[in-house]
ZAFISE-12227 format. One record per residue (C-alpha): x negated, y negated, z negated; residue in one letter. Coordinates in steps of 0.02 Angstrom, whole numbers, plus 50000, padded with zeros to 5 digits. Example, Ala and Ser with C-alpha at 12.3 -4.5 7.8 and 13.67 -1.06 7.14 Angstrom:
BEGIN
493855022549610A;493165005349643S;
//
This chain:
BEGIN
476324960450137M;477744955150251S;477174967950380Q;477284981850249D;479074976650204I;479554975950388T;478844993350417M;479785000250266K;481414992750329I;481125000050503K;480725017050428T;482305016450321L;483375011650470L;482605025550575A;483005038350441R;484785031850427L;485035033150615L;484415050950612K;485515055550465S;486925067450503R;487995058250376L;487875041150458L;488715044550625W;490375051050557P;490485035850442I;490105023850586L;491435032250692I;492705030250552Y;492255011650539L;492405009450727L;494105017950731L;494705007250586A;494204991250677C;495004997150839L;496625000350742A;496824981450722Y;496024975350883W;495874961350936P;496064953650762V;494344951650686Q;493924959950518P;493724943050431L;495074933350524S;495994920350421S;497244915650557S;497974932450611H;498514947950519V;499394964550551V;501294964950576T;501724947550506C;501014934550390G;502484937450275C;503374950350167Y;502204963050084D;500664956450174I;500894938750109A;501244945849936E;499674956649938Q;498594942149997A;499324932049853W;498864945849731F;497074946849799L;496904928049770A;497744927649600W;496584939549507T;494954929749532P;495904913249509H;496614919049343A;494954925849278I;493964910249329L;495254898949246N;495494909049087G;497284914049130I;498064930849090N;497894939949258P;499404950749217F;500664936749200F;501044921149301T;502204906249302H;501594901649476A;502984912549550L;504804914149500N;504684897949403Y;505184894749264P;505324913049211Y;503704919349284G;503244936949336A;502464951949250N;501054956049371L;500544971749277A;502214978849337A;501824974049517N;500634980149651T;499264967649610T;497714978249651M;496594968949526P;495114980549559L;495074975449742L;495394957349695G;493874957049580I;492654966549692F;493064956049844F;493264939449755A;491754931549843P;492594933750012I;494244927149944T;493424911849868L;492394908450024L;493584912750167L;495294915050086G;496394929950042P;496954933350221I;495144936750269S;494984948150117T;496574957450165F;495984959650345N;494324966950287L;495094978250155L;496454985450267I;495074991650384R;493984997950242L;495525007050175A;495545018250328L;493665020050347A;493235022950163L;494675034950136S;494095045450284A;492285044150226T;492725049750050S;493615065250113M;492175068950233F;490875068050093L;491935077949971V;492255091650099L;490385093950119R;490415100949943R;491475115550003Y;491125116550191V;489385118350267R;489795111350440Y;489805092450460N;490865093350618A;492255102350526I;492105090150379C;492275075950504F;493945083350561I;494535083750380G;494045065650353G;494955060850512L;496505070350460L;496555061950289Y;495995044250332G;496975042350495F;498495053350461S;500245047550511P;500495042650330Y;498955031350337M;499415024250507V;501155019750444A;500605012450277Q;499125002950351S;500344992450451S;501014984850290L;500324991250124H;498514989150072L;498804996549899N;499545012449973L;498235014950108S;496665011550004F;496565029449941V;494685032449941A;494635037849758L;495805052849768F;494585064949851P;493305061149714W;494655063849583M;494895081249656L;493045084449633V;493135078349454A;494625089949421L;493695104449502D;492215101249388N;493325100149235L;494565114249266L;493635126649376I;491745124649386Q;491395119049207Q;489515117749236K;489245101849136H;489965095848971T;491825092648950P;491445075048891R;490485070949051R;491785078549166D;493205070449069G;492435053149069L;492105053749255I;493905058849288L;494525045249172G;493495031749255L;494115036849428L;495925037249366A;495695020049289T;495015013249452G;496495020549545Q;497715013049419Y;497044995849463F;497354999249648I;499025008349644S;499785014749482S;501215022749582E;500065033849683L;499105038249525L;500725043849443A;501155054149598D;499435062249593F;499605066549408V;501305074749439I;500595085549578L;499085090049472C;500205095849331L;501145106949453V;499495113049526A;498805117649355V;500395127049309M;500355137049470I;498505140649445L;498805146649267A;500265157849321I;499225166849453F;497625167349349N;498175168949166P;496555176849106R;495445163549184T;496625150049119A;496425156348941R;494525156748956E;494405138949021K;495815131348921F;494855123148778F;493485116148890Y;494815108549003S;495845101848857L;494325093948775Y;493835085848940G;495585079348972L;495575071148800V;493965062248847W;494735056749012S;495975046148916F;494585036148832V;494175024548980P;495995024349034L;496575018148862I;495115006248833L;495164998049004I;496955000349065A;497885002148900G;498354983748886Y;499064981749062P;499994998349047I;500864992748887V;501094975248956F;501934982049112S;503174992049008L;503484980148862K;502774963148910G;503804947948959P;504794949849120E;504434968649129H;505464976049268V;505954993449211L;507235000449217P;507724996549396L;508865006449511P;507945018349630P;507235010149786V;508275013949940T;508355008150120D;510135003750171Q;510765014850031G;509745029950084K;508235036749987P;506565032850069I;506135051050091A;505575063050226A;506845072850327D;506645091750343L;506325088750528L;505085074550500S;503535085650519P;504035091150695V;504805075450770I;503625061150814P;503945042750779T;503415026950867S;501765028350770H;501225042350890Q;500695040551071I;501355057551125I;503225060451123G;504765056151222T;505705040051186S;507215050251130A;506165060451007A;505335044850938K;507015036350916Q;507605051350817T;506005051550713G;506155032950678N;507925035350613S;507385046950472F;506585032450376I;507115015150433I;505575006150368S;504145009750491P;502855007350353G;503565022150257E;503875033950404N;502295044350404G;502885062250379A;502495068850553Y;501295083750560I;501615091050732G;502045108550790I;500245112750846P;499525107850675M;500875117850586L;500555132650702A;498685131950669M;498955131050481A;500165145750488T;498935155950593F;497515152550471L;498605157150324L;499105173750403I;497445178250483Y;496455173750328L;497765179650205R;496475187550090K;495725170450056N;496495165849887R;495955147649900V;496895145750064L;498455153749991R;498395141849844Y;498125126549953L;499555132150066G;500725132949916V;500185115649856M;500445108250030T;502215115150028L;502525108549852V;501975090949898A;503085091250053F;504615097149954V;504375082549834I;504225070549982S;505975075850036L;506695065949891G;508145069849774P;509295076849908Q;508925086750065L;509195078050232Y;509185087650396I;509165077250555N;509745062250456G;511235071050377T;511315073450188A;511535091450130Q;512305096749967N;510615103049908I;509745094049765W;507855094649759L;506525093349621P;506295074649649F;508035071949574S;507235075649404L;506055060749426F;507505048649443T;507955052149262R;506265046049201I;506215027249176T;504365025549217A;504665034249385L;506245024849434S;505305015349571L;504405030749637D;504655032849826I;504695050949888P;503985048150062S;502335042449987R;501965060249929Y;501505063550111M;499805056350068L;499475071749961F;500225083350091V;498855077350209Y;497525077350074M;497815095750033V;498115100150216L;496435092550265A;495535103650139I;496555118750191F;496165116150377I;494305113450347C;494085128650237I;495125139050357G;494175133150512L;492525136750425T;492975154750389E;493715156650563L;492105149950640Y;491065162250540Q;492165176850593R;492075171850776I;490195169950762E;490035186950680L;491125194950813H;490075187650955L;488455192950873K;488995211050880T;488935209651070K;487055206451064N;487205188851135R;485825175851103P;486055166050941A;486135148751027P;487465154951147V;488465162451002V;488415145950907R;488915136051061L;490365147451107E;490985147850927S;490875128950914S;491795126251078V;493195137851025L;493415129150857I;493355112250944F;494735117451066L;495835124150927I;495595108150826S;495895096850976A;497535105551019I;498125103050839A;497555084950826L;498065077850995V;499935076250951P;499415065650801L;498545052550908L;499175035950839P;499955022250944A;498655009250898L;498174995250887P;499434988450764H;500494973450808K;499674956950761E;500444940450704A;499874922750670K;499834917350488V;500974902750446N;499904891250337I;500124872850385P;498484863050383T;499254851450253Y;498834863950116F;496984864450160S;496734845550165T;496584832150032A;498404827650066Q;498964842149956V;498224832749806N;499734821249815K;500674835649735I;500364834049546P;499294848149480A;500304861049387G;501964854149450S;503384863749531T;503714863549718V;505324868249807L;504924875249979T;505914878350135Y;506014892450185P;506504897750009Y;505274911849965P;506324927649972I;505724944250046S;505194941350227N;505294922450207D;503904921250077N;502694910650181F;502524897950040S;501594910749935M;500164908850060L;500344889850054W;500104891349867Q;498504901649882T;497824889550014Q;498014875249890S;497074884849756G;498684887949656F;498874869249630R;500754870849604F;502104882949549N;503524888149665I;505324892849637L;505714910349696G;504424921949770G;504274939749830Y;503824949149672V;504644962349561F;505644954849418I;506974961349297P;508774963449354V;509734947249328Q;511274950649222K;512054933449226N;511944919949356G;512814904849429P;514324906749542P;514144905149729G;512774918049763A;512244935649717G;511154939949569L;509284942349586G;508174956049520G;507014969149590G;506104960649733D;507404946649746I;507064930849643P;508284924949511R;509754914749573T;509484897749493L;510864886349434N;511654878949536P;511544891749677A;511834878049806L;509974875949841V;509654894049882Q;511264895649982V;510874880350087M;509054885250115F;509484903150163E;510844897350282E;509654884750358G;508364898350390Y;509474912950440A;510994903750505G;512734902750430V;513544920050440P;515284921450515K;516634919450386G;515484910850260V;515874893150207A;514554879550236P;513724870850086P;514924862349964P;515524844650000P;514134831749986L;514924820049857P;514554832149717W;513174842049803A;511974827349781F;512294827049594D;512084845849580Q;510414845849670I;509784830749574N;510184840049413G;509314855449486F;507704845549516F;507694838749339N;508124855449258K;506714864849345Y;505454850349346H;505334849949536V;504094836449586S;503964839749772T;505044846149912L;504134853650062V;505064858450221V;504284868050363D;505504866050510P;505714884250559I;507214895650559G;508944894950636A;509444877450577D;508104868350475P;508964851750514H;510324856650391M;509034854750252V;508074840050325V;509644829750359N;510354833450188F;508824827150095F;508574812550212T;510344806850167D;509944809749984M;508194802249968F;507794793550131G;506524797750265K;505184810450215P;503314808950227Y;502804817450390K;501274828450406Y;501234836950575G;502924845650589K;503174846250401M;504354835250301D;503834831250123I;504724821849984W;503664817549830Y;504274813849652N;506024820449688V;506394823149504N;506124804449474K;506994797649627R;508714790149629K;510024795649752I;510094782649892L;511954783649923S;513484793949891Q;514364799650050P;
//
């Protein structure tokens, strides 16, 4: 019996190895792993870029969803962050679908391991999805492989995969295109079937990135309008089937995602409206020259050119609009040479539309704003789209471009093959010469896009204290004040919290919250991705100055005689049980010395300083 099972397994493996579909997928997986080399796919100690900022936040989200479900907590709201106000997680980038599916890894190895695995699968599965979908329209696997490569490892993906899991895990969009094709064009099944499939895919995407889903819907609306304008008769014939199917697509979306959608818009601590997201006051949008000027994400390019490309979008994780002159030249050639191909013309128009939207509300040329307002400016007037970031539409530029290139190369290959056959050459020679020519054309277009990988790696800052029994000295469900204070890049304590199994709540945190309208004097107001300024502001001011250093011209913390009383009142007001200080930053001794004067010597664990029961302690002395 065991021999029969062994033989069946060997036979299955042999068939898989012979499959023409397996090798492209394995290559995608290999490339995805090499993109983060030498960090291992399940590493819990190292991660891409830094163990902070968006990466720490996303690891926290991956851990929160299974924790909330297993403990009967609403997964779309938490008091664990931004205590005592909490955070509306339905209005944040929580990725609950990924959190649920990969919960076993999170529970066994921790959320950093889950993040490391998923960020690689994001590249590999996205490329694989496009490869498999392209096989529906293109008969040559080699050309489909190019399309998968162009989509899954595009400059957009390379940029986003250095920071944003939710924006690089885009494996569902190619299948959503198939579902739309079935519903709007092919119409070979029933509208209910096609609509439900589309709805289920859209629901899945909502629970990965609602922002990208909204972007996709906007582009689809534009695409349908353009299609109807150029094919009015066909549009009338297929209208009712499409409408009926679209109605059915809302069924799974409403039943499964209806509650979190409403909760994100109307629930406690909902964040909208917020001012548009900018980087140093400039929209995070592509420049008109972005497609032709490389950035530091590419291997090929002069340092001067890369410096210019980097300046278009300051945040490296958002700067993925490069296409390259050879790729643009090849696309232009295909569009002109195959101009009778209506599908190519349509895809060319949609590529251009997506790029125009990625330029944002105002045109920038070589970093200089022009007095030309663009279609994206209309989006800024819609509350639900106030946080939409224009540069992220480059994902769809590459998605449509990948299909365009593959369909164009296929027809070009067939024309070359037909031309060579007329010269009475042997069929194998004709196929070889045609393939070599297509390969050379593709290579010339793709080489400038070669990414400068692997990504930078960093060690994760999680002190061993939080994975030992010592952490049980912190009362379960209590509030902990941490240094560094968890703001933006300094949000290490969010990982400390996940390592402890969410044993405690923390003040602050890197998470979207409503704009703070009133706050205590002495510091700016919070809101957006900045936590609320708590009263008194002395704690946050002192902690931030300890971590970043006291800026020139800024006064040091207030005089100690009344600072002790203020902080003691702060601890009682916000039910702070424990103070944990990790001695990093410009001047951590500012914080350590202050609290040593106030409460006495801390409990030492490694390099960490810990004071327990601070809300019950008496001040030792008044200076």
